[in-house]
C-alpha positions in Angstrom: -94.1 10.3 -48.6 -92.4 8.7 -45.6 -90.9 6.0 -47.9 -89.3 8.6 -50.1 -87.8 10.4 -47.0 -86.3 7.1 -45.8 -84.7 6.4 -49.2 -83.2 9.9 -49.3 -81.8 9.5 -45.7 -80.2 6.2 -46.6 -78.6 7.6 -49.7 -77.3 10.6 -47.7 -75.8 8.3 -45.0 -74.1 6.2 -47.7 -72.6 9.2 -49.4 -71.3 10.5 -46.1 -69.7 7.2 -45.2 -68.1 7.0 -48.6 -66.7 10.6 -48.2 -65.2 9.7 -44.8 -63.6 6.6 -46.2 -62.1 8.5 -49.0 -60.8 11.2 -46.6 -59.2 8.6 -44.4 -57.4 7.0 -47.3 -56.1 10.3 -48.5 -54.8 11.3 -45.1 -53.1 7.9 -44.7 -51.4 8.2 -48.1 -50.3 11.7 -47.2 -48.8 10.6 -43.9 -47.0 7.6 -45.5 -45.5 9.9 -48.2 -44.4 12.4 -45.5 -42.7 9.7 -43.5 -40.9 8.4 -46.5 -39.7 11.9 -47.4 -38.4 12.5 -43.9 -36.6 9.2 -43.8 -34.9 9.9 -47.1 -33.5 13.2 -45.6 -31.9 11.5 -42.5 -28.2 10.7 -43.1 -27.6 7.0 -42.2 -25.1 6.4 -39.3 -22.2 4.3 -40.5 -21.4 1.5 -38.0 -18.4 -0.7 -37.4 -18.2 -3.9 -35.3 -15.8 -3.8 -32.4 -15.1 -6.0 -29.4 -16.6 -5.1 -26.0 -16.5 -6.8 -22.6 -19.4 -9.1 -21.8 -18.7 -8.9 -18.1 -16.8 -6.8 -15.5 -13.0 -7.3 -16.0 -10.6 -6.6 -13.2 -6.9 -5.7 -13.2 -4.8 -8.8 -13.8 -7.5 -11.0 -15.2 -6.7 -13.2 -18.3 -8.6 -12.0 -21.4 -10.6 -15.0 -22.8 -12.7 -15.2 -25.9 -15.9 -15.8 -23.9 -15.3 -12.5 -22.1 -15.9 -10.3 -25.3 -18.3 -10.0 -28.2 -18.7 -7.9 -31.3 -21.2 -5.0 -31.3 -22.0 -2.3 -33.8 -20.4 1.0 -32.9 -20.8 4.4 -34.6 -17.7 4.9 -36.8 -17.5 8.6 -36.0 -17.1 8.0 -32.3 -14.7 5.0 -32.3 -12.2 5.1 -29.4 -8.4 4.8 -30.1 -7.0 1.3 -30.1 -10.1 -0.7 -30.7 -10.2 -4.3 -31.9 -12.4 -6.0 -34.5 -10.3 -9.0 -35.5 -10.3 -12.1 -33.3 -7.0 -13.2 -34.8 -5.3 -10.0 -33.6 -7.0 -9.9 -30.2 -6.4 -13.6 -29.5 -3.2 -14.5 -31.3 -2.3 -18.2 -31.7 -5.7 -19.3 -30.5 -5.0 -17.4 -27.2 -2.1 -19.8 -26.2 -0.4 -16.7 -24.8 -3.3 -14.7 -23.4 -3.4 -11.0 -22.7 -4.1 -9.6 -19.3 -6.3 -6.7 -18.1 -4.4 -3.5 -17.1 -7.4 -1.3 -16.2 -10.7 -2.4 -14.7 -13.6 -2.5 -17.3 -17.3 -2.7 -17.0 -19.8 -4.7 -19.1 -20.2 -3.2 -22.6 -16.9 -1.2 -22.4 -14.7 -1.4 -25.6 -11.6 -3.6 -25.4 -8.8 -1.1 -26.1 -5.1 -1.4 -26.6 -4.3 0.8 -23.6 -6.3 -1.4 -21.3 -4.7 -4.8 -22.0 -1.2 -6.2 -22.2 0.5 -7.6 -25.2 0.0 -11.4 -25.9 1.8 -13.4 -23.2 2.8 -10.3 -21.2 2.0 -10.3 -17.5 0.1 -7.5 -15.8 2.9 -6.8 -13.4 3.9 -3.6 -11.7 6.1 -2.7 -14.6 3.1 -2.5 -16.9 1.6 0.3 -14.7 4.7 2.5 -15.1 4.6 5.2 -17.7 7.6 6.0 -19.8 10.3 7.7 -17.8 8.8 6.8 -14.4 10.1 4.6 -11.6 8.5 2.7 -8.8 9.5 3.6 -5.2 8.3 2.0 -2.0 7.5 4.2 1.1 7.2 2.8 4.6 3.9 3.8 6.2 1.8 3.0 9.3 -1.7 3.6 10.5 -1.1 7.3 11.0 1.2 8.2 8.0 -0.8 5.9 5.7 -4.2 7.6 6.0 -5.6 4.8 8.2 -5.8 2.2 5.4 -7.9 4.2 3.0 -5.2 4.3 0.3 -5.9 2.4 -3.0 -3.9 1.9 -6.2 -4.6 4.8 -8.5 -5.0 7.4 -5.7 -2.8 10.5 -5.6 -1.1 11.8 -2.4 1.0 14.7 -1.2 4.1 13.6 0.7 5.4 15.5 3.8 8.7 15.1 5.5 9.3 15.6 9.3 12.8 15.8 10.8 15.4 17.9 12.4 18.3 19.8 10.8 21.1 22.1 12.1 20.5 25.7 11.0 23.5 27.9 11.0 21.5 31.0 11.6 19.9 29.6 14.8 21.1 27.8 17.9 20.9 24.0 18.0 18.6 21.7 15.9 15.3 22.7 14.4 12.4 20.2 14.0 9.9 21.0 11.3 7.5 19.4 8.7 7.7 20.3 5.0 5.7 19.4 1.9 8.3 17.8 -0.5 6.2 16.2 -3.2 2.7 16.8 -4.5 0.2 14.8 -6.6 2.2 11.5 -6.5 0.3 8.5 -8.0 0.1 5.2 -6.0 0.5 2.1 -8.1 0.4 -0.5 -5.3 -0.5 -0.9 -1.7 1.7 -3.5 0.1 1.9 -6.3 -2.5 -1.4 -5.5 -4.2 -1.7 -3.6 -7.4 -5.5 -4.1 -7.8 -8.3 -2.4 -6.0 -10.0 -5.6 -4.8 -9.1 -6.5 -1.2 -7.3 -3.2 -0.5 -10.0 -1.2 1.2 -9.7 -1.0 4.9 -6.3 -2.7 5.2 -3.6 -0.8 7.1 -0.6 -0.9 4.7 3.0 -1.2 5.8 4.4 0.0 2.4 3.0 1.9 -0.6 4.6 2.0 -4.0 4.5 5.3 -5.9 5.3 6.2 -9.5 7.9 9.0 -9.6 10.6 10.4 -11.8 14.3 9.4 -11.2 15.2 12.7 -9.6 12.2 12.3 -7.2 13.4 8.8 -6.3 16.7 10.3 -5.0 14.8 13.0 -3.0 12.4 10.5 -1.5 15.2 8.1 -0.6 17.1 10.8 1.2 14.0 12.1 3.0 13.0 8.6 4.1 16.4 7.9 5.6 16.8 11.3 7.3 13.3 11.7 8.8 9.7 10.4 8.6 7.4 10.6 5.6 3.6 11.1 5.9 1.0 10.9 3.2 -2.0 13.1 2.6 -4.7 11.8 0.3 -5.7 14.1 -2.6 -9.4 14.2 -3.7 -10.3 12.4 -6.9 -11.6 15.7 -8.5 -9.0 18.0 -6.9 -6.8 19.6 -9.6 -5.2 22.3 -7.4 -1.4 22.4 -6.9 -0.3 22.6 -3.3 2.0 25.5 -2.5 5.3 25.2 -0.6 4.5 24.5 3.1 6.9 24.4 6.0 5.9 24.4 9.7 8.2 24.3 12.7 7.3 24.1 16.4 7.5 27.9 16.9 5.2 28.5 14.0 2.8 25.8 15.1 2.5 27.3 18.7 2.6 30.9 17.5 5.9 31.7 19.3 7.8 34.6 17.8 11.5 34.2 17.7 13.4 37.0 19.4 16.2 38.5 17.4 19.6 38.3 19.0 21.3 41.5 19.9 24.8 41.6 18.7 27.1 43.5 21.1 30.2 44.8 19.6 33.3 44.7 21.7 34.5 48.0 23.0 37.5 49.4 21.5 40.4 48.7 23.8 41.9 51.7 25.6 44.8 53.2 23.7 48.2 53.0 25.3 50.8 55.7 24.5 54.5 55.2 25.2 57.7 56.9 24.8 61.0 55.2 24.1 64.2 56.1 25.9 67.6 54.5 25.6 69.4 53.3 28.6 72.7 52.5 27.5 72.4 49.8 24.8 68.8 49.0 25.8 65.7 50.8 24.5 62.9 51.0 27.1 59.2 51.9 26.3 57.6 54.0 29.1 53.8 54.3 29.2 52.4 57.9 29.4 48.9 59.4 29.3 47.6 59.8 25.7 46.7 63.2 24.6 44.0 64.0 22.0 
């Protein structure tokens, strides 16, 4: 009796193991089929090879072949002005190399707006946009924001001087905001960020329109210019500002009283003839 029970138990265990094995195989096949179905529904991303920087590139650096490499980039998000052909990026085997116009980090795409044409130097003229001019402003430790100015910063420009005002007596000294949001393109003789921090500049070069050049030249020759650094994320436009000594100290200007001259007393006369001579004789006037 016990032998029969053992046989039945072994047969049951075998059937249970076989059932588990079959169930695992079925589940695995189902999961594989489900994964294949999901994969078939995903739209493949189309990629294009473009050149990116293999290292950090600074303003003025020569662009060499070892500084770039081809990587796959999603075609739908390609930036404007990308390069994929080495013969175009490095013309004539790079005998006339391009130069870096804007600092780039490792992995950043090489774009047309960030490099010069073959053989073109990354001088100051390459940083001027169409219709803009470079103008130098004399500064010192006070007017130049204590050496914290860097190329690419934006500043507001204030003029301090004295002028004759016809409506007031004598000269009036005041400070006025004359230009806002002016872009710096060079500090002293440096147009790159490296080595500029902390140095007290003697001149800064700004990018302005031709009519602004005339205004700044006149202002610099007739008074003193001071710069105020604008925050990197500040997009507000400064309003017209003018402060003189009276406004600074809170002194109210007294209005002048205009005293009209009294009408001169009337003089009445009578004329009489004395021989050939006519004589005017004053007499009291009557109303």
